[in-house]
N, C-alpha and C positions, 0 to 999 in steps of 0.2 A: 589412678594418680591425678588425673584431672579432676576428679571428684574432690580429692583433699584440697586442691588449690581452690576450688569453688566453694568449699565449706569455710576454708580458712577466709576468703574474700567476704562472704556473707557474715560471718561472725565479726570481722573487723567493721563492716558497714552498720551492724547493729550495735556496735559498742562493747560486744561480749569479749573478755580476754581469751586469747587461744590457750590451749593446753601446752604449757611449757616443756613438758616432756615428750608428748607426741608431735607438737607443732611449734618448736621455738620460732620466733619471728625471722631469725637470720636464715632459717631454711624454708619455712612454710611459704615464703614469697614466691617460690618457683612451682611451676606446674609439675615438674618431676624433681622429687627432693633428691639430693646428693646420695642419701643412704639407699634409696630405691635404685638409682643407677649404679652404685657400686656393688651392691648385692645381686642385682639382676645380670651383671656382667662378671661377677665372680673376680673381682679385682683384688689384688693382694693388699696385705694391711697397709704397706708403704704408699701404695697407689691411692688407696681408698682416702687415707689421710690427706694427700696432696689435693684431691678432689674436693675434699671436706673444706680444708683451710682455704683454698682459693675461692671456692664458690661462696663462703660467707665473709670473706674480705671485704671490709667497708660497711658490713651489716650488723656485726656483733660488737657491742660496746664493752670494753673491759674496765673493771674498777680503776680508777685514779688515772684513766687514759681518755683523751678526746678521740674523736672519730678517726682522724688521721693516724694517730699513735695505735689505736686498735687495728686498723687496716694493715699498718706496718707489722704489727705483731703477728697476725694471721699470715702475711705473706713470708715473714721469716720462719714460721712454723712450717710452711709448705717446702720451702727451700731446705730447711733441716732435715726432712724426710727424704728428699731428693739426694743430699749429701751423705745420709746414712745408707742409703741404697747403692750409690756409687762405691762407698767404702766396702760394702759387703761384696760387691761384684769384683773389687780389686783384691779381695782376699782378707781385708782388714776387719777389725772389729767395729760394727756399725755405730756403737756407742762412743767411739773415739773420733768420729768424724769431725772435720774442722772444729 
């Protein structure tokens, strides 16, 4: 995992674009990518998505949004997954959360 970060940093220094499938900029910046943490710890779908959105908040730029709006979008997505889980725990349909 450390190697992946070092490879990313080397390519950035060389001016080579990273592989957007394996190393999207908003994740490859970390020594341990969120997906590696999520999968190695066996997190559930909802918890994994919270980790994913929180870790990239402020790093991924959405179309037609500036950096602040993009960060807000990712934070709202993380909150949405928490609300869905709470609904599920309360015996409600997760899709109908707030």
